[in-house]
C-alpha positions in Angstrom: 33.3 -26.4 -1.3 30.6 -24.2 -3.0 33.4 -21.8 -4.0 35.4 -24.5 -5.6 32.4 -25.8 -7.5 31.6 -22.3 -8.7 35.2 -21.8 -9.8 35.3 -25.1 -11.7 32.1 -24.4 -13.5 33.2 -21.0 -14.5 36.5 -22.2 -15.7 34.9 -25.0 -17.7 32.5 -22.5 -19.3 35.4 -20.3 -20.3 37.3 -23.3 -21.8 34.2 -24.4 -23.8 33.5 -20.9 -25.1 37.2 -20.5 -26.0 37.1 -23.8 -27.9 33.9 -22.6 -29.7 35.7 -19.4 -30.8 38.7 -21.2 -32.1 36.5 -23.8 -33.9 34.7 -21.1 -35.8 37.8 -19.1 -36.9 38.0 -21.3 -40.1 34.5 -20.3 -41.1 35.0 -16.6 -41.0 35.2 -14.8 -44.4 37.8 -12.3 -43.3 39.1 -11.4 -46.8 35.7 -11.1 -48.5 37.0 -8.8 -51.2 39.6 -11.3 -52.2 37.2 -14.2 -52.2 34.7 -12.1 -54.3 37.5 -11.4 -56.7 38.2 -15.2 -57.0 34.5 -15.8 -57.7 34.4 -13.1 -60.4 37.6 -14.5 -61.9 36.0 -18.0 -62.0 33.0 -16.6 -63.7 35.2 -14.8 -66.3 37.0 -18.1 -67.0 33.6 -19.8 -67.5 32.6 -17.1 -70.0 35.8 -17.7 -71.9 35.2 -21.4 -72.3 34.0 -22.5 -75.8 33.4 -26.1 -75.0 30.1 -25.5 -73.2 27.0 -23.7 -74.3 25.3 -20.6 -72.8 22.9 -22.5 -70.5 25.8 -24.5 -68.9 27.7 -21.4 -68.4 24.8 -19.8 -66.6 24.4 -22.9 -64.4 28.1 -22.9 -63.5 27.9 -19.2 -62.7 24.9 -19.7 -60.5 26.7 -22.5 -58.6 29.6 -20.0 -57.9 27.1 -17.4 -56.8 25.2 -19.8 -54.5 28.5 -21.1 -53.0 29.6 -17.6 -52.3 26.2 -16.8 -50.7 26.4 -19.9 -48.5 29.9 -18.9 -47.5 28.7 -15.4 -46.4 25.9 -16.9 -44.4 28.2 -19.4 -42.7 30.6 -16.6 -42.0 27.9 -14.4 -40.4 26.7 -17.3 -38.2 30.3 -18.0 -37.1 30.9 -14.4 -36.3 27.7 -14.1 -34.2 28.6 -17.3 -32.4 32.1 -15.9 -31.6 30.7 -12.6 -30.3 28.2 -14.5 -28.1 30.9 -16.8 -26.8 33.2 -13.8 -26.1 30.5 -12.0 -24.1 30.0 -15.2 -22.0 33.7 -15.4 -21.4 33.7 -11.8 -20.2 30.8 -12.5 -17.8 32.5 -15.6 -16.5 35.8 -13.7 -15.9 33.8 -11.1 -13.9 32.2 -13.9 -12.0 35.6 -15.4 -11.3 36.8 -12.1 -9.9 33.7 -11.9 -7.6 34.2 -15.5 -6.5 37.8 -14.9 -5.7 37.2 -11.9 -3.5 34.4 -13.6 -1.6 35.4 -14.2 2.0 35.5 -17.7 3.3 33.1 -18.6 6.1 34.6 -19.0 9.5 33.5 -21.2 12.4 32.3 -18.2 14.4 29.8 -17.2 11.7 28.1 -20.7 11.7 25.2 -21.1 14.0 24.0 -24.5 15.2 
């Protein structure tokens, strides 16, 4: 019974960590050069606008910079979370292997 409980807890942990990895994939900034280029292009378009003054242009550019900075921070947190979850999955798989190779207790080994 203890072996079954240990197996179930290990499998549940693997499932939760896998879900955590999949959930954080959307937050990764994998193509950061491409995203940086889009931010620079947006800044260039703001500079070309003639309907707003210099101060508004600076505010809009700062918003783009702040948004890009927040995206990088979010990506770093998501990456660290995924690495941690992956390490836990590896430990749980090792634990599963050890649980599977453990011998079952027999009636002769019990003492009353």
